[in-house]
C-alpha positions as CSV (number, residue, x, y, z in Angstrom):
1,M,25.8,-19.0,83.0
2,S,23.9,-21.8,84.4
3,T,24.3,-21.4,88.1
4,V,22.5,-24.1,88.8
5,H,24.8,-27.6,90.1
6,Q,25.2,-30.0,87.3
7,P,24.0,-33.2,87.8
8,D,26.8,-36.0,87.3
9,L,26.4,-38.3,84.8
10,K,24.4,-41.0,86.1
11,D,21.6,-39.1,86.6
12,R,21.5,-37.4,83.0
13,P,19.0,-39.0,81.3
14,A,20.4,-41.5,78.2
15,R,20.2,-40.2,74.5
16,L,16.9,-39.9,73.2
17,T,14.2,-40.5,70.6
18,V,12.3,-37.2,71.2
19,G,8.7,-36.5,70.3
20,V,6.8,-34.1,69.9
21,V,2.4,-34.2,69.8
22,G,2.1,-29.7,69.1
23,A,3.9,-28.1,66.9
24,G,2.7,-25.0,68.7
25,R,5.4,-21.8,69.6
26,V,6.9,-24.3,72.5
27,G,7.2,-27.9,71.8
28,P,9.5,-27.3,68.3
29,A,11.9,-24.7,70.4
30,L,12.3,-27.5,72.9
31,A,13.1,-30.1,71.2
32,A,15.4,-28.0,68.9
33,S,17.0,-27.3,72.1
34,L,17.2,-31.0,73.1
35,Q,18.4,-31.6,69.3
36,L,21.2,-29.6,70.7
37,A,22.3,-31.2,73.2
38,G,22.8,-34.6,71.9
39,H,18.7,-35.9,72.0
40,R,17.3,-37.0,68.3
41,P,14.4,-35.6,67.5
42,V,12.0,-38.1,65.3
43,A,8.6,-37.3,65.1
44,V,6.1,-34.3,64.8
45,S,2.8,-33.8,64.7
46,G,0.8,-31.1,63.9
47,V,-3.0,-30.0,62.6
48,S,-2.7,-26.2,61.4
49,D,-0.6,-25.7,58.2
50,A,0.5,-22.9,60.2
51,S,1.8,-25.2,63.0
52,R,3.3,-27.3,59.6
53,R,5.2,-25.1,58.1
54,R,6.7,-23.9,62.1
55,A,8.2,-27.8,62.6
56,E,9.7,-27.6,59.3
57,A,11.5,-24.8,59.6
58,M,12.5,-25.6,63.4
59,L,12.9,-29.4,63.2
60,P,13.7,-29.9,59.1
61,D,13.7,-33.1,58.2
62,V,11.8,-34.5,60.8
63,P,8.8,-36.5,59.7
64,L,5.2,-35.4,60.3
65,V,3.3,-38.1,61.3
66,P,0.0,-38.4,63.6
67,P,0.7,-38.6,67.9
68,A,-0.5,-42.3,67.8
69,E,2.6,-42.4,65.7
70,V,4.9,-39.8,67.2
71,L,4.2,-41.9,70.6
72,Q,5.7,-45.3,68.6
73,R,9.3,-43.7,67.1
74,A,9.9,-41.6,70.3
75,D,11.5,-43.0,74.6
76,L,10.8,-39.1,74.3
77,V,7.6,-37.9,74.2
78,L,7.0,-34.1,74.7
79,L,2.9,-32.8,74.5
80,T,2.5,-29.3,73.6
81,V,-1.4,-28.4,73.3
82,P,-3.8,-26.2,75.0
83,D,-4.4,-26.9,78.3
84,D,-8.0,-27.1,77.5
85,A,-7.3,-30.3,74.9
86,L,-4.2,-31.6,77.4
87,P,-6.7,-34.4,79.6
88,G,-8.9,-35.6,76.7
89,L,-4.8,-36.0,75.0
90,V,-4.0,-37.8,77.4
91,A,-6.4,-40.4,78.4
92,G,-7.5,-40.9,74.6
93,L,-3.8,-41.7,74.0
94,A,-4.0,-44.2,77.1
95,E,-7.2,-45.5,76.0
96,T,-6.7,-46.7,72.5
97,G,-2.4,-48.6,73.5
98,A,-0.2,-45.7,72.2
99,V,1.7,-45.0,75.2
100,R,4.4,-47.7,75.8
101,P,5.8,-48.4,79.3
102,G,8.7,-46.8,80.3
103,Q,8.2,-44.0,78.1
104,L,8.7,-40.6,79.2
105,L,5.6,-38.2,78.6
106,V,6.4,-34.9,79.1
107,H,3.8,-32.0,79.4
108,T,4.8,-28.5,78.9
109,S,1.6,-27.0,80.7
110,G,1.8,-24.4,82.9
111,R,-2.0,-25.0,84.7
112,Y,-1.2,-28.8,85.2
113,G,1.4,-30.9,87.3
114,A,2.2,-35.1,86.6
115,K,-1.4,-35.7,87.6
116,V,-2.9,-35.3,84.8
117,L,-1.1,-37.8,83.1
118,D,-2.4,-40.6,85.5
119,P,-4.1,-42.3,82.1
120,A,-1.1,-42.5,81.2
121,L,1.0,-43.1,83.9
122,R,-1.2,-46.6,84.7
123,A,0.0,-47.5,81.0
124,G,3.8,-47.8,82.6
125,A,4.4,-43.6,81.1
126,L,6.7,-42.2,83.3
127,P,4.7,-38.3,83.8
128,M,6.6,-34.9,84.1
129,A,5.7,-31.4,84.0
130,L,8.5,-28.9,82.7
131,H,6.5,-25.6,82.4
132,P,9.2,-23.4,80.7
133,A,8.5,-19.9,82.0
134,M,8.6,-17.7,78.6
135,T,7.0,-16.4,76.5
136,F,7.6,-17.6,73.3
137,T,7.0,-16.3,69.0
138,G,7.6,-19.7,67.5
139,T,10.7,-19.0,65.5
140,P,14.3,-19.9,66.0
141,V,14.7,-17.1,69.0
142,D,13.7,-19.1,71.3
143,V,15.7,-21.7,71.2
144,Q,18.2,-19.0,72.8
145,R,15.3,-17.5,75.3
146,L,15.8,-21.2,77.0
147,A,18.8,-20.2,78.1
148,G,18.6,-18.8,81.9
149,C,15.3,-19.5,81.6
150,S,13.0,-21.1,84.5
151,F,10.7,-24.6,84.3
152,G,8.6,-24.8,87.0
153,V,9.3,-28.9,87.2
154,T,6.9,-31.2,89.2
155,A,7.1,-34.8,88.6
156,P,6.5,-37.7,91.2
157,E,10.2,-38.1,93.6
158,E,11.8,-41.1,91.6
159,L,11.8,-38.9,88.9
160,R,12.2,-36.4,90.3
161,L,16.2,-36.3,88.5
162,A,16.2,-37.1,85.6
163,A,12.8,-33.9,85.1
164,Q,15.6,-31.2,86.2
165,A,18.2,-32.8,83.7
166,L,16.3,-33.2,80.7
167,V,15.6,-29.1,82.4
168,I,19.1,-28.0,82.6
169,E,19.9,-30.2,78.8
170,M,17.8,-27.5,76.9
171,G,19.9,-24.5,79.0
172,G,17.5,-24.3,81.7
173,E,17.0,-23.3,85.8
174,P,14.4,-26.4,87.2
175,E,12.1,-24.8,90.1
176,W,10.6,-27.8,91.9
177,I,6.7,-26.7,92.4
178,S,4.4,-29.1,94.1
179,E,1.9,-30.6,92.8
180,E,-1.2,-28.8,94.4
181,N,0.5,-25.0,94.0
182,R,0.7,-25.8,89.8
183,P,-2.3,-23.3,89.4
184,L,-1.4,-20.5,91.7
185,Y,2.2,-20.9,90.1
186,H,0.2,-20.2,86.4
187,A,-1.4,-17.3,87.8
188,A,1.4,-15.4,88.9
189,L,3.3,-16.1,85.9
190,A,0.1,-15.3,84.0
191,L,-0.8,-11.8,85.9
192,G,3.1,-10.5,85.8
193,A,3.8,-11.8,82.0
194,N,-0.1,-11.9,80.2
195,H,-0.9,-8.8,82.3
196,L,2.5,-6.9,81.2
197,V,1.5,-6.9,77.5
198,T,-2.1,-5.5,78.2
199,L,-0.8,-2.8,80.6
200,V,2.1,-1.6,78.0
201,A,0.0,-2.1,75.0
202,Q,-3.1,0.2,76.5
203,S,0.2,3.3,77.7
204,M,1.1,2.3,74.2
205,E,-2.5,3.5,72.1
206,L,-2.8,6.6,75.3
207,L,0.6,7.9,73.8
208,R,-0.7,7.6,70.4
209,T,-3.9,9.7,71.5
210,A,-1.8,12.2,73.2
211,G,0.9,12.9,70.1
212,V,3.4,10.7,71.4
213,E,5.2,10.2,67.9
214,A,7.1,6.8,69.2
215,P,5.7,5.7,72.7
216,D,7.8,2.3,72.3
217,R,10.9,4.2,72.5
218,M,9.6,6.6,75.3
219,L,8.5,3.5,76.8
220,G,11.4,1.5,76.5
221,P,13.7,2.9,79.3
222,L,11.0,3.8,81.4
223,L,9.8,0.4,82.0
224,G,12.9,-1.3,81.5
225,A,14.2,0.4,84.4
226,A,10.7,0.0,86.5
227,L,10.9,-3.5,85.9
228,D,14.5,-4.2,86.7
229,N,13.4,-2.2,90.5
230,A,10.2,-3.6,90.9
231,L,12.9,-7.6,90.4
232,R,16.0,-6.3,93.2
233,S,13.8,-4.0,95.2
234,G,10.2,-5.1,95.5
235,D,6.8,-2.9,97.1
236,A,10.1,-0.5,97.5
237,A,10.2,0.4,94.2
238,L,7.0,2.3,93.9
239,T,6.8,5.6,92.6
240,G,4.2,7.9,91.0
241,P,1.1,9.4,92.3
242,V,-1.1,7.3,93.9
243,A,2.6,5.6,96.1
244,R,2.5,9.8,96.8
245,G,-0.8,10.1,97.5
246,D,-1.8,12.9,94.8
247,A,-5.8,12.6,94.3
248,G,-5.8,15.9,92.3
249,T,-2.8,14.2,89.5
250,V,-5.6,10.8,90.0
251,T,-8.6,12.5,89.2
252,A,-7.4,14.4,86.9
253,H,-5.9,11.2,85.3
254,V,-10.0,9.3,85.5
255,T,-11.2,11.8,83.4
256,E,-9.0,11.7,80.8
257,L,-9.5,8.1,80.9
258,R,-13.1,8.5,80.8
259,K,-12.7,11.1,78.0
260,H,-9.8,9.5,75.9
261,A,-10.8,5.9,76.4
262,P,-13.2,4.9,78.4
263,Q,-12.5,0.9,77.7
264,A,-8.9,1.3,79.9
265,L,-10.4,3.0,82.4
266,A,-11.5,0.2,85.0
267,G,-8.1,-1.3,84.5
268,Y,-6.8,1.7,86.0
269,L,-8.8,2.2,88.9
270,A,-8.1,-1.4,89.8
271,M,-4.5,-1.2,89.4
272,A,-4.3,1.6,91.3
273,R,-6.4,0.4,94.1
274,A,-3.4,-2.7,94.0
275,T,-1.3,-0.1,94.2
276,A,-2.3,1.4,97.0
277,D,-3.0,-1.2,99.0
278,R,0.7,-2.4,98.9
279,A,2.1,1.1,99.2
280,L,0.6,1.8,102.5
281,A,0.8,-2.0,103.5
282,H,4.4,-0.5,103.2
283,G,4.7,2.5,104.9
284,L,4.9,4.7,101.3
285,L,1.8,6.5,101.2
286,K,0.8,8.0,104.5
287,P,-1.9,7.2,105.9
288,E,-3.9,10.9,105.7
289,L,-3.2,11.7,102.6
290,A,-4.6,7.8,101.4
291,E,-8.5,8.6,101.6
292,D,-8.7,11.1,99.7
293,L,-6.9,8.8,96.7
294,L,-8.9,5.6,97.8
295,G,-12.3,8.3,97.9
296,V,-11.4,9.6,94.2
297,L,-11.0,6.0,92.9
298,A,-14.1,4.5,94.3
299,D,-15.7,7.8,92.4
300,G,-14.6,7.2,89.3
301,D,-15.7,3.5,90.0
302,H,-19.3,4.4,90.5
303,A,-19.5,6.4,87.7
304,S,-17.9,4.0,85.4
305,H,-20.3,1.8,86.9
306,A,-23.3,3.9,86.0
307,R,-21.8,5.2,82.8
308,R,-22.4,0.8,82.2
309,G,-25.4,1.1,83.3
310,D,-26.8,3.6,81.2
311,E,-25.2,2.5,78.2
312,G,-26.8,-1.4,78.7
313,T,-30.5,0.5,78.5
314,D,-30.2,1.0,74.2
315,G,-29.7,-2.9,74.0
316,T,-25.8,-1.9,72.9
317,T,-23.6,-3.1,75.7
318,G,-25.9,-4.6,78.6
319,T,-26.6,-8.0,79.2
320,E,-29.4,-8.2,76.4
321,G,-26.1,-8.4,74.7
322,N,-24.0,-11.0,76.9
323,D,-25.3,-14.5,75.4
324,R,-22.9,-16.6,73.8
């Protein structure tokens, strides 16, 4: 159940017609959620076959039209395109006169705040940045996941209540993020969520190599407990050989990774150093044990760099192959 105070009716947005520009994984889910709150999706645009199928599945009977026509039909327009495409899209819509005065224009990029919508603001639009801190699958389950999901909200002060009300109507929890802090906010989410997927995928690969038949079943309870402990206790939840200063065990890890999964070694060493730093700072790792541990990590890093340099001499992984 949401713990956010529900705004008075005067603060809630009126029933709106909703359009989506960019039928990726996010836009149709947000529009479907707004539909449950009583708003009416009226238009959606999508380029790829996958996005068109997604729109038809999650927003049935909502016509697929070009972006400019989405803006013609909708009071509230969700711009749910990749981050790098957003500034150009906004500028193009404003330059072609597609933006209408008084139109709510909402983007869902974590990186950008409201200023990226300045060209539309000059055309009379009402700009908001509403970023759901959630991963999306492009299926109806996403609508359910929005319940209790935090949204990073950035908007002009006069639109703050309206922006927060829209988030609450989608079942989310608004969290105000200042314009200047948007890149840092987004980096924090990427570090926690995107890198977590990489870490888990690497761990499952290593377990399979070690002969574990069901690595997902083995990791599920362990990672669930670790995540819960970390969210509850922060650095106090640190466990394992690095936090204990067990340099011998870490040496064995480095040896085995170099042998069986050299592509995972750099990540292991980087995370181990970060873990050691945090464990030291919070008094979990004894300084007298840290010296040997950090020496193992430094030796592993030097060996890793030397090995990569040797590989580069035959033209397979050196700088000659990095022209992109």
